[in-house]
C-alpha positions in Angstrom: 273.6 28.5 -47.2 273.4 29.2 -50.9 276.4 31.5 -50.8 278.5 28.9 -49.0 277.5 26.1 -51.4 278.2 28.3 -54.4 281.6 29.2 -53.0 282.7 25.6 -52.5 281.2 24.2 -55.7 282.3 26.9 -58.1 285.8 27.5 -56.9 288.6 25.1 -57.4 290.4 23.5 -54.4 293.4 25.6 -55.3 291.4 28.8 -55.2 289.8 27.9 -51.9 293.2 27.6 -50.3 294.2 31.0 -51.7 291.4 32.7 -49.8 292.1 34.7 -46.6 292.5 32.5 -43.6 290.4 32.7 -40.5 288.9 30.3 -38.1 285.7 28.4 -39.1 283.5 30.1 -36.5 284.4 33.5 -37.7 283.9 32.4 -41.3 280.4 31.0 -40.6 279.3 34.1 -38.7 280.9 36.9 -40.6 281.3 35.7 -44.1 278.1 33.6 -44.4 275.9 35.2 -41.7 274.8 31.9 -40.2 272.7 32.1 -37.0 274.0 30.8 -33.7 271.2 28.1 -33.9 272.4 26.8 -37.2 276.0 26.8 -36.0 275.2 25.1 -32.7 272.8 22.5 -34.1 274.5 21.6 -37.4 278.0 23.0 -38.1 279.5 22.6 -34.6 278.6 18.9 -34.0 279.3 18.0 -37.7 282.8 19.7 -37.9 283.9 18.8 -34.4 283.1 15.2 -35.3 285.6 15.6 -38.1 288.3 17.7 -36.6 287.9 16.9 -32.9 288.4 20.6 -32.1 286.2 23.6 -31.5 285.3 25.7 -34.5 287.5 28.5 -33.2 290.5 26.2 -33.7 289.6 25.0 -37.2 290.9 26.5 -40.4 288.4 28.2 -42.7 290.5 27.0 -45.7 290.2 23.4 -44.6 286.5 23.9 -43.8 285.8 25.0 -47.4 288.0 22.1 -48.8 286.4 19.4 -46.7 282.9 20.7 -47.5 283.8 20.6 -51.2 285.0 17.0 -50.8 281.8 16.0 -49.1 279.7 17.6 -51.8 281.8 16.1 -54.7 282.5 12.6 -53.2 280.6 9.7 -52.0 280.4 9.8 -48.2 279.4 6.7 -46.3 280.0 4.5 -43.3 280.3 0.8 -43.4 277.2 -1.1 -42.6 278.6 -2.3 -39.3 280.0 1.1 -38.3 283.4 2.7 -38.6 285.0 -0.1 -36.6 284.4 -2.4 -39.6 287.2 -0.5 -41.4 289.8 -1.6 -38.8 288.3 -5.1 -38.8 288.6 -5.3 -42.6 292.2 -4.0 -42.6 293.3 -6.5 -39.8 291.6 -9.4 -41.6 293.5 -8.6 -44.9 296.8 -8.3 -43.0 296.2 -11.6 -41.2 295.6 -13.3 -44.6 299.1 -12.3 -45.6 300.7 -13.6 -42.4 300.8 -10.4 -40.3 300.4 -11.0 -36.5 298.1 -8.3 -35.2 297.5 -7.8 -31.5 294.8 -5.3 -30.6 293.4 -4.0 -27.4 296.5 -4.7 -25.4 298.3 -2.5 -22.9 302.0 -2.3 -23.8 304.3 -1.8 -20.9 307.6 -1.6 -22.7 309.2 -1.8 -26.1 312.9 -2.7 -26.5 315.3 -4.0 -29.1 316.8 -7.4 -28.9 320.4 -7.0 -30.0 320.9 -10.5 -31.4 318.6 -9.9 -34.4 317.5 -6.3 -34.1 313.9 -7.3 -33.5 311.6 -5.4 -31.2 310.5 -7.0 -28.0 307.1 -5.9 -26.8 306.1 -6.6 -23.2 302.3 -6.4 -22.6 300.6 -6.3 -19.2 298.1 -9.0 -20.1 300.4 -11.6 -21.7 303.0 -13.8 -20.0 305.4 -13.9 -22.9 307.2 -11.3 -24.9 306.2 -10.5 -28.5 309.1 -10.4 -31.0 308.5 -8.3 -34.1 310.3 -6.8 -37.1 308.1 -3.7 -36.9 305.7 -2.1 -34.5 302.9 0.3 -35.1 301.9 2.4 -32.1 298.3 3.3 -32.4 297.8 5.2 -29.2 297.6 8.7 -27.8 300.7 11.0 -27.8 301.5 10.7 -24.1 301.5 6.9 -24.1 303.6 6.9 -27.4 306.1 9.3 -25.8 306.4 7.1 -22.7 307.0 4.0 -24.8 309.4 5.7 -27.2 311.4 7.4 -24.5 312.8 4.0 -23.6 315.0 4.3 -26.7 318.3 6.3 -26.4 317.6 8.6 -29.3 314.1 9.4 -28.0 314.9 9.9 -24.3 313.9 13.6 -24.6 310.3 12.6 -25.1 310.1 11.8 -21.4 310.8 15.4 -20.5 308.1 16.9 -22.7 305.2 18.6 -20.8 302.0 16.6 -20.7 299.3 18.1 -22.9 295.6 17.9 -22.4 294.0 15.2 -24.5 290.7 15.6 -26.3 288.0 13.1 -25.3 285.7 11.9 -28.1 282.6 9.7 -28.3 280.7 8.5 -31.4 277.0 7.6 -31.6 275.7 6.1 -34.9 272.0 5.9 -35.6 270.4 3.4 -37.9 266.8 3.3 -38.9 
């Protein structure tokens, strides 16, 4: 552990990115000689929670950089959990007049030619929503389906479906 900590603390971010690239699992085992137990019980859950990918798919350069940022910075979660970040952002946007609709299933997005505004049809609302701009906060396959309704993005409908990662978060308080 000391060797890893000295590496990320003493080297600049630039120097960390100049090091030889490997995956994080290989880096932890071969460079730092961490045991399977330490990897399985600490590094694997910690880093998969950040990257949402197995250690074998994570960059050793990014691992060093992220660890350096955790050591140098102030890491915390809001008192009411990570969802409080979205709540705070939406509250601030509503204060300046932005209409935010969350937790809605969108069936279709189109453009109304009269004023170039977007029309959003949702499955749980009886009316259409008109908007100057739309932010799609969804997975890639749903975004591809919605965007493929526009002429210049029709090709998205032909892309092969990719496996999605499933994630769950548990926060403990004492």
